N, C-alpha and C positions, 0 to 999 in steps of 0.2 A: 548813166544809161537808165532809161525808163524801164521799170520792171514789167514783165508780161502781165496782162490783165488778170490771169488766174491767181497771181501772187497776192495782189491787193484785194481782189473781190472774193476769192474763194479759198485762200490758203488756210484760214482758220477753220472753216468748215471741213475742208479736205483733211486737215490735221486732227481735228477733234472727231469728225464724223467719218472721215477717211481722208484725214488730214489732207484728214483729219482735218480738225479742229481746226479746226483749231482753227474772224469767223465769216464769212460770206459777205454778201452785199449788205453790210451793216451801215450803210450810209446814214448820215444824220447825227453822227457823234459830235459834230461841231455845233455846240449849243452855247447859249450865253452863260458859260460857266462862271465867268467873273461876277456877273450880276447875281447868280445863284449863291456864290460864295459869300457875298455881302449880306444876304438875307437868311441863309440856312443856319448859321451859328454853330456849325459842326467842325470839329478837328482844329488843328493848329494852323496859324497863319492864313486864316480864311479858307482852308481846304474843306472839301465837302465830306470828309471821311468821319463816320461815326466813331467817337473815341471809346465807346463802351461795348459795342456789339460788332462782330465781324460780319458785315453784310456782303454776302456772296451772290454773284450773278452766275446762274448755272442752268444747264439742260436737265430736266427732270428724269430723263430716261436715256442715258448715254454711257452705259458701262463700257469699259472699266473706269471711265473718268468720273462721272457724277450720276447720282440717282436719288430719287426721293427717299429711298430706304436708307441712305447714308453709307452704302456699301462701296462706292467708288473711291479710287485712291485720291482723287482730288478732294473728296469729302473728308477723308482722314487727314489730308494735308491741311485743310482749312482749320480743323480742330487744333493741329499743331501750331498754326499761325496765331490763332486766337489766344491760346495759352501763353505763347512766347511774347505776345504784344500786350498782355494784361487785359484782354477783353473777356467779359463774363460769359459770352455765349456766341453761337453762330446762327445767323438768320439768313434765309435764302429768298431770292427772287427767282422764280422758275420761269424759264422761257426756252422753247425749243431752238436748236441750232439751225435757224432758218434766216432768211432775209429779215433784217431788222433786229437781230439779237442785241448788238451793242446799243443801238439807238433806243431800244425799249428797256434796257437794263442799266448799264453803266452810264450811258449818255443821259438818261432820264433821272439820274441820281437816286435810283431805287436801290442801288447796291454799290459797293466800293471796290470790288475786286473780281476779276475773272481768273480762276485758279490756273488755267492752262491756256497759253496764247502763243502763237508762232512769233518768234523774234523777227523784227523788221517790218511787221505790218503797221501801217500808218494810222489805223483806226483807233488804236489805243496807245498809251505810253507803256513801253515794256520795262519790266524790272530786268535785272541780270537773269540769265538763263539758269534754271535749276536742274534741267537735264537735256540731254541730246540723244536723239534716236533717229531711226531711218525706216524707210520702207523695207520690207523683207520679202523674200521668196519662200513660200511654204510648200513642202512636198513630203511624201512618205520617205522615211529614212531608209527603208529596205527596198525601195523601188529603183528604177533605172535612171533616175535623176540624181542619185546620191553623188555629192561632190559638186553639183552645179552652183556657181557663185555669181554669175552675171546673166543678164537677159540676152546676151549675144551668143551664149553657149549653143553650139549646134544641136545638142541633145534636146533643146526646147522647140526646134523647128516644126516638128509634127505633133506637138502637144497642145491640148486645149487648156489655156491658162485663164483663170478668173482675174478680173481687174475691175476696179470701180471707175465709172466714166468720169472723165475730166480731171483725173488725178495725174500727177507728174509721171508715174510709171507708164501710163497709157501712151504717152508720147514716145518714150523709149521703146516700148513694145512695137509701136507702129514703125519706128525706124528699123527695128530688127525683123520686120515683116511677120510679127506674131499675132497681129490683130485679126487676120483673116479667119483664124480658128478660135479666137478668144471668146470667152463668155463674159459679156459686159454687164456689170451690176449697177443699179442706180445709185447716184450720190445722195440725193435728197430722199431720205426715208424717215417717216415719223415713227421713231422707235417706241413711242408710247402705245402704238397699236400694231407694230410689226417688229420682227426680230432685227438685230443689227446685221448688216450685210457681211461683217466679218464672221459672225456666227454661221450665217447661211453659206458662205464660201467654204468654211471648214467642213460643214456638213455635206456640201456637194462633193468635196474632195473625197471624203470618206465613203460616199455612195458611188464614186466613180464617174460623176457627172463632169468633173474637171480633173486634170492631172496635177495641177499646181495652182497656187494663188499668190498674187502680189497684194500685200496688205500693209497698212501703216503699222509699224512695229508694236506699239503699246497694245493695239487691239489684237494683233495676231498672237502675241505672247499670252495674253489673257485667255483668249478663246481656244488656243491650242492646249493650254494647261487644263482648261475646263473640259475639253473633249476627252482627255485621258489617252489620246492616240499617240503613237510613236512617230511624231512628225518633226522634220527639220525646220528650223526657223533661221534663215540665212539673211543677215543684213546685206542690202545691195550697196555696198561701199566700194565696189571695184568696177562700177560702170565707167566707161570711157566716153565722155561727152554726153550730150542730151541734158535733160532736166536733172537737177540735183535731187538726191534721194535722202539726204540727211537734213535735219532741222533742229535748231535750238528752241526749247520751249521755256517760256517765261510766265510770269503773272502779269495780267493786264490791268492798268489803272488809268484814271483820267489824266489828260495832259497837265491839268492844273495842280495835281496832287504830288508835288515834288517831295515833300517831307515824308509822305506815305510811301513813296517809292524807295526812299533811302531806308526807311524802317524795314521794308520787306527785303531789301538787298542785304541788310545786316542779318535778318533772320536766315536767309538762304546761306550766307557765308558761314554762320555759326552752327547751322543744323544740316549741312550738306550730307554728312554721313547718315543721319537719320532719314533724310529724304531718299537717299539712294536705297537704303534698306527697304523702305516702304514700296518704292517702285519695283525693286527686284522681287518682292513678295507677290506682286501682281504680274510677274512675268515680263515686265518691260525690258526690251533689249537696250541697255544703256551703252553709250559710246563716249569715249573721251575725245579730246580735240584732235587726236591722231588716229581716230577710228578704231582704237583698241577697245575691246569689250570690257566693261566694268562689271565685276562679279561680286563685289562686296562693298 
């Protein structure tokens, strides 16, 4: 079955930027990679991967994922990968999560890895997933929404809920007739000059502009912790029908770089506990394959 257009064209931006990420219309990845491999002289078996430096493709201002300051959890993960694979340093190609991200970074051989990418997207070759998370519903723990776990809960009917345009939860909210009062936030925001919509939504909730927010889990967890407010972060894992709310996140590499993918899969397998700890430190709601929360 052919996937809906938003999966291939927008899933990565939706997952990374309001998955997020995670990347948009990054058409143009299909390049003459074989010809490049014959001339580049990098990596094993004709692959384009730099054997000495971990060359990372990243957004320069997309917390909690990546940032030029090096404070994102994907930045920290990149250092772990570099050390484990015997590379001397990490170098970045910065490009915002907009149309052309893959084409202008990984596809142009300017870098060798996207640290976080939605599994199943055809624009890159995915490694094994290193975490699984979901969209979440955020609201005040001491409010009248306490205990709400699904978007079909009757207590949401008269509430103003924040949601990012074009993301999977907006379709579920429309089916539940919640969009009539919803506050819709833009998907494409240049966070180099404007705050993250996750941060804006949490701020609006604390100011009473909205009653609840539906946000990609890693962003929600980070900005809720940063706010210091007593807010519930509820994974939307009990939705019946509609768009799926949970996603596996991988590392993205070029289709030609098979040995590099195997190296990264080995890293993920051998360092999963350390990866989980890093993600939990950033407030990422981690889920196992049975939708149970991972807490350590």
